[in-house]
C-alpha positions as CSV (number, residue, x, y, z in Angstrom):
1,M,-94.6,-63.3,52.8
2,T,-92.5,-61.6,50.7
3,S,-90.3,-60.4,53.5
4,T,-87.7,-62.7,54.7
5,S,-86.7,-61.1,58.2
6,G,-86.9,-63.5,60.9
7,A,-87.3,-66.4,58.3
8,P,-85.8,-69.6,58.9
9,E,-81.8,-69.8,57.2
10,L,-83.0,-72.3,54.5
11,F,-86.0,-70.4,53.5
12,T,-84.0,-67.2,53.3
13,Q,-81.4,-69.1,51.1
14,A,-84.3,-70.4,48.7
15,V,-85.8,-67.3,48.4
16,A,-82.3,-65.7,47.7
17,A,-81.3,-68.2,44.8
18,L,-84.8,-67.2,43.5
19,K,-84.6,-63.3,43.6
20,A,-81.1,-63.7,42.3
21,L,-82.5,-65.2,39.3
22,R,-82.3,-63.2,35.7
23,P,-84.9,-64.1,33.6
24,R,-84.4,-63.9,29.6
25,P,-85.9,-60.4,28.3
26,E,-89.3,-61.4,27.0
27,L,-90.4,-62.5,30.4
28,Q,-91.7,-60.3,32.7
29,L,-91.5,-61.1,36.5
30,G,-93.1,-59.6,39.6
31,V,-93.3,-60.2,43.2
32,V,-96.5,-60.9,44.9
33,R,-98.2,-62.0,47.9
34,A,-97.9,-65.7,48.7
35,P,-100.4,-67.7,49.7
36,Q,-100.8,-67.8,53.7
37,R,-102.6,-71.0,54.4
38,L,-100.4,-73.6,52.9
39,A,-96.9,-73.2,55.0
40,P,-95.8,-71.4,57.6
41,W,-93.2,-69.6,54.9
42,A,-93.7,-68.9,51.4
43,F,-92.6,-66.4,48.6
44,A,-94.1,-66.1,45.5
45,F,-93.7,-64.3,41.7
46,T,-95.5,-64.0,38.6
47,A,-94.5,-64.2,35.1
48,E,-95.9,-63.1,31.9
49,V,-94.5,-63.6,28.4
50,N,-96.2,-63.5,24.9
51,G,-94.9,-66.0,21.9
52,P,-93.8,-65.0,18.4
53,A,-97.6,-65.5,17.4
54,D,-98.7,-63.4,19.8
55,E,-100.0,-66.0,22.2
56,L,-99.9,-64.8,26.4
57,A,-98.8,-67.2,29.0
58,T,-99.0,-66.2,32.7
59,G,-97.3,-68.2,35.3
60,R,-96.8,-68.4,39.2
61,L,-94.2,-69.5,40.8
62,I,-94.6,-70.7,44.8
63,L,-91.8,-71.2,47.0
64,L,-93.1,-73.0,50.5
65,H,-91.3,-73.7,53.8
66,D,-92.7,-75.8,56.5
67,P,-89.4,-76.5,59.2
68,E,-91.8,-79.3,60.5
69,G,-92.2,-80.7,57.1
70,Q,-95.1,-82.4,55.7
71,E,-95.4,-85.8,54.8
72,T,-96.8,-85.3,50.9
73,W,-94.2,-82.9,50.4
74,D,-91.4,-85.9,51.6
75,G,-89.3,-82.3,52.5
76,V,-89.3,-79.0,54.0
77,L,-89.5,-77.1,50.8
78,R,-92.2,-77.4,48.1
79,V,-92.1,-75.9,44.9
80,V,-95.6,-75.2,43.2
81,T,-96.4,-73.6,39.9
82,Y,-99.1,-72.6,38.2
83,V,-99.1,-71.8,34.2
84,R,-101.9,-70.4,32.0
85,A,-101.5,-70.1,27.9
86,E,-103.3,-69.3,25.0
87,L,-103.4,-72.3,22.4
88,D,-104.2,-71.8,18.9
89,A,-107.1,-74.1,17.7
90,E,-104.9,-76.7,16.0
91,L,-102.7,-77.3,19.0
92,A,-105.4,-77.4,21.1
93,A,-107.2,-80.3,19.3
94,D,-104.1,-82.5,19.5
95,P,-105.1,-85.0,21.8
96,L,-101.7,-86.0,22.8
97,L,-101.4,-81.8,24.2
98,P,-101.5,-83.0,28.1
99,A,-98.8,-85.4,27.6
100,V,-96.7,-82.7,25.6
101,G,-97.4,-80.1,28.2
102,W,-96.2,-82.0,31.0
103,S,-92.8,-82.9,28.9
104,W,-92.4,-78.8,28.9
105,L,-92.1,-79.3,32.4
106,T,-90.3,-82.6,33.1
107,D,-87.6,-81.7,30.0
108,A,-87.1,-78.1,31.3
109,L,-86.3,-79.5,35.1
110,A,-83.7,-82.2,33.5
111,A,-82.1,-79.6,31.2
112,T,-81.6,-77.0,33.9
113,G,-80.3,-79.9,36.2
114,A,-83.2,-79.4,39.1
115,E,-83.1,-82.1,41.6
116,Y,-86.3,-83.0,43.1
117,R,-88.6,-85.5,44.1
118,A,-92.4,-86.0,44.8
119,L,-93.6,-84.4,41.5
120,G,-96.8,-84.5,40.7
121,G,-99.6,-82.1,38.7
122,T,-102.1,-81.8,36.1
123,V,-102.3,-80.5,32.4
124,T,-105.8,-79.1,31.4
125,D,-107.0,-78.5,28.1
126,T,-110.1,-76.2,27.6
127,S,-112.5,-74.5,24.8
128,S,-114.5,-71.7,25.7
129,A,-117.1,-70.1,24.0
130,R,-118.8,-66.7,25.1
131,F,-122.5,-65.8,24.5
132,G,-124.6,-63.0,25.5
133,D,-123.6,-59.9,27.2
134,I,-120.2,-61.4,27.3
135,A,-119.9,-62.2,24.0
136,G,-115.9,-62.0,22.8
137,P,-113.9,-64.0,20.2
138,A,-116.3,-67.2,18.6
139,R,-113.8,-69.6,20.9
140,T,-110.8,-69.9,22.7
141,D,-108.5,-72.5,23.7
142,D,-106.4,-72.6,27.2
143,L,-103.8,-74.6,28.4
144,E,-103.5,-74.9,32.6
145,L,-100.5,-76.8,33.9
146,R,-100.5,-77.1,37.7
147,A,-97.4,-78.8,39.4
148,S,-95.5,-79.2,42.7
149,W,-91.9,-81.0,43.8
150,T,-89.8,-81.2,46.4
151,P,-86.6,-79.3,45.8
152,M,-83.5,-81.5,47.2
153,D,-82.0,-78.4,48.5
154,A,-82.4,-74.5,49.3
155,N,-80.6,-74.0,45.5
156,L,-83.7,-73.2,43.7
157,A,-81.9,-71.7,40.8
158,P,-82.3,-74.8,38.2
159,H,-86.0,-75.0,39.6
160,G,-86.5,-71.5,38.8
161,E,-84.8,-71.6,34.9
162,A,-86.9,-74.2,34.6
163,F,-90.0,-72.4,35.4
164,F,-88.8,-69.8,32.9
165,D,-88.0,-72.4,30.5
166,L,-91.6,-74.1,31.1
167,M,-93.2,-70.3,30.3
168,A,-91.2,-69.9,27.1
169,S,-91.8,-73.3,26.0
170,V,-95.8,-72.9,26.2
171,V,-95.6,-70.0,24.1
172,G,-93.5,-71.7,21.4
173,L,-90.5,-69.2,22.2
174,P,-87.0,-70.5,20.6
175,P,-84.1,-71.2,23.0
176,V,-82.1,-68.5,24.0
177,G,-79.6,-67.7,21.2
178,V,-81.6,-68.8,18.7
179,T,-83.8,-66.6,16.0
180,L,-86.7,-67.7,14.3
181,F,-86.6,-66.9,10.5
182,S,-89.6,-64.4,11.1
183,Q,-87.7,-62.4,13.7
184,R,-84.8,-61.9,11.9
185,N,-87.0,-60.7,9.0
186,G,-88.7,-57.9,11.3
187,S,-91.8,-59.5,11.3
């Protein structure tokens, strides 16, 4: 549901906090239809960003609200995120990649001061080769991060900012205000 008309006040406040966020200029956002069967109330947006080496990352942040609460959530709100990014072959070969990918999320949550509980998720790295009629690049490498957590209240601004930071980290963007040398030279 993208409309909050008739929604519980807690959900309305949480959606307003997300809609008020202004991402860094490299990040493109769009509101999309949220999954309908996970909770009585849901809101979602997508994000897309290209990194300095032209890596592409796409993501989705979903807010779920069940006024009755759900035992596995340990609360009435749940934030769900999904991020998928192209990787260069060298990074994809790093055996520590899943742990590093998870740290991008946990570091982003800590840096923004997002308060949460019941954090869980997966990091998956995949390599694919295409053949025959769908032949393409010799090999592609991707990282997928899926996670969810329960925010402590309806102030979801820090959670949304953490999602933006996660997207930037996945494609190798520097922190806001920092310029890469290659960007200064126009290359």
